N, C-alpha and C positions, 0 to 999 in steps of 0.2 A: 247360612251361618254367618254371624257377625264376626268382626275382627276380634272383639273382646272375647267371644266364645272360643275362637281359635287359640288365642293366647292362653286362656284358661286350660284348654286341652293340652297345649304344649307344656305348660307348667306342671300339670298333673302327670303327664307322661314322664317328664324329667324327674319329678319327685318319686314316682314309682320305680324308675330305673335306678336311682340312687339308693333307694331302700333295698331293692333286690340285690344290688351290688354289695352293699354292706352285709346283707345276710349271707351271700355267697362267700365273701371274704372271711366272715366269722366262722363259717363251717370249713372252709378250705385251709385256713392258716394253721390250725392245730396239727393237721396231718403234715403240712409242710415243715412246721417247727420240729416235729418229731424226726422227720427225715434229715434236716440239717444237723440236729444234735447227734444223730447216729453216724454222721459223716465227719464229726468233729472229735478231736482228742478229748477223752473223758475227763482228764484232770483239768484241762483248759475250760471245759464247759462249766465246771464248778465256780469259775470266776464270774459267770453271767455275762450279760451284754451281747448275747448272740440272738439276732432277730431275723436277718434276711439271708445270710449265707454262712457256711462254716468258716470259722476264724482260723483254725488249724486243721486242715483237711487230713483225714486218715481213714484207712479201711481196717484198722486194727480191731475195731469193735466187731465187725463181721468176721474177720479172720479168727479171732478167739472164739466167737460164738459158734463157728462152723468147724473148729479144730477137732471136735470129737468125731471119730470115725462112725459112730452110730447115727450121725445126722443123715448120711446118705441113705441108709436103710429106712430111716424115718420119713424122708422125702418120698421114697418109692412107695412105702406103705400108705402114706397119706394121699398121694396122687391116685394110686390104685383104688383106695377106699372111696375117694370122692367121686371118681368116674363111675365105678361099678355101683356104688350106693345110689348115686343120683339117677343113673339110667334105669336101674331096676325099680327104684322107688317111684319115679315118674310113670314108668310103664305099668306097674302093678296097680298104683293108685288110679290111674286113668282107666285101666281095664275093669276094676271093681266098680268105679264110679259109673262107667257106661252101662254095666249091668243093672245097677241100682237106679239109673235115671229113667228106666222104663216104668211108666206110671201104672201099667197093668201087671207089674210083678207081684207074685203072691207073697204075703207077709211082709210087704215093704215097710209098713209102720213098725213092725218088730225089729227089722234090720236098722232102721233109723234110731230107734230107742237104744239099741245096743251100741251103735256108733257114738251117739251123744253121751251116753253113760261112760263109755271108755275114754272119751275125750276129756271129760271133766274129773274123773276119778281114776286113781291108780292104786295098786296093791302095796306100793312102797318098795324100798330098795331091797330089803331082805327077801320077800317073796319073789321079786324079780330075779334076784341072784339064784334062788332055788330053782326057778323055772329054767333059767339058762343052763344051770348045771344038769338038770334032769334030761335036757335034750342035747347035751354034749357040745354046747357052744362056748363054754369057758375056755380061755386061752387058745382060741382059734380066730382066724380072720373073719369067719362067718359072724362073729359076735358084733362086728361093725356094720354088717350088711343086712342080715335077716331081720333083726328087730325093727329096723327103720324102713323096711320095704313098703309099709302102708302107713300113710299119714292121714289120720282121721280129720284133721283140720282141712287139708286140701281135698280130702275125699268129698266133703260137703260142698266145697266150692266147685269142684269138678262136676258133681251131680247137677248143681244148678246151671252150670255152663252148658252141659250136654243137653239139658232139657230145653234150652233156648235155641238149639240148632234146628232149622226148619225140617219138619218131618218128611217133606217132599224129597229131600236128598236120600234118606234111607229107603223111602218107598220106591224111588226109581232104581236104586241098587238092587232091591229085592226083586223087582220086575226083570232085571237082567240076570237073575239067578245067583246073586251073591248071598252068602250066609252072614251071620252076625260078626264073625271074626274078620271076614274080608271087608265088611262095611266099616268095622272099627279101624282097621289099619289103612284102608284105601280112601275112606270118606271122612270119618270123624277126626282122626289125628291130623290130617293136613289142614283142616279148617280150625284147629285148636292150638295153633302155634303161640298166640299170646298167653294162653293158659299154661302150656307146656314150658315156655321160657320162664314164666314167673315161678312155677313149681321147681324147675331145675335150678334157678338161681338161689332160692331159699334153701332147698335141700342140699345143694352143693356147698353153700356157706356153712350150713349146719354140720355137714360131714367134715369139712376142712377144719373147723374150729373145735370140734368135739375132742375132749380129753378125759372126761370122767369115765367113760367105758374102758379106755385104755388103762386107767389107774385102778379101777375096781375089778375088772373082769379078765385082765390079761397079765400074765406073769413073764412071758417070754420077751426078752429084750429085742428080738428080731421083729416083733409085732408092735412095738411102740410107735406112736404117731408123732408127727411134727409138733402138734399142740402140746402133747405130753412132754416132749423134750424141752420145749420152750418154758413150760412150767417148772421143769427141773432146773433150768438155767436161772430163772428168776428166783427160785427158792434158794439155790446155792449162792447167788449173788447177794442175797439178803442175810445169809448165814455168815458167822465169823470164819475168816480164812486163816490158814496157817501162815507162818512167816515167809515161806518160799513162794506161796501163791500171791501174797501181798506184794512181794518184791517183783515178781514177774509182771503183775498187773500194773504196778507203778511204772516199771520201765517201758511198758507198752502204752502207757497213758490211758488205760482202760479202767473204768469204775463200774460199780454195780448198776448205776443208773444208765450209763452208756450201753451196757449189755441189754438192759431192759428195752430201751428205745430201738436198738437194733432188732430185737425179737419182735417188737411191734411192727416194724417195717416189713420184715420177712413174712409175717402172718397176714398182712393185708395186701401185699403186692400182687399175689395171684388173683385175688378177687377184683382188684382195681383194673387189672389187665383184661379180665374176662367181661366185666360189666358193660363196657362200651358196645360190644358185639350183641348184647342182649337187651340194650336199653330200650330200643323201639318196641320190642315185644313185651318187655317188662312193664312199661308204662301202659300199654294197651291192656295187659292182663290185670293190672291193678284197677283200672277204670272199669273193665267189664265185671270184675269181681265185686266192685262196690255197687254197680247198678243191678246186677243179676242176683247178687247174694241176698 
């Protein structure tokens, strides 16, 4: 390799590094900007000029945001919903996908037709509400869990993934006397961690951010979720306030926008904390899904 070629490679590497750094900065800074605004006095933020760190540090935005006692119940419901819904959703989706991944399954084309039809078409909100009412899920915790226990999108990906697992693994387990459930839990799931981590991350984020079901299908205040409470705060902050509320907010330096950015930080913080632990499996799952799908 000539010297000129090495110089060209170094220039190209430097150029790629700079471009990637600019892209990373453009994606990271909006989140950082929201964070510093949430830690800055709301009335002071209206003056502008805040770019790198809070000018007037305060926690009043979070204090007022969490001053409602219903927030503690909403945190508990959301955490319980996310954990339960994600575990059951991943388990049931993988279990059904494993059964449908057998190529010698009777009527497998019919099953795939039903799955694809259900993925692209829905009955609408009113028929869905009638179904939930007929099976007694309205205004219960189960309305958050049971309807989302099977994901048709990840079902198709999991079927394709399981079909690529070498059949020798299952055959050796059969020879040792294992049945299909034992093979599924002892052989299939351990080698499917990239798929499971990807499904868990997407399902967990969906459960954590969901608020429509809490608004439409739940009336009990004790079953309200965190996302629904945040929507309430944002709607109240946009609505006209009475004189007492305006005076209290002004004395604390809180504005409607500062409340909104505090809500954004609270909503994304748990996902940001969990993602680094699943990043390795998540990237592997995305790549496997793109190749095997």
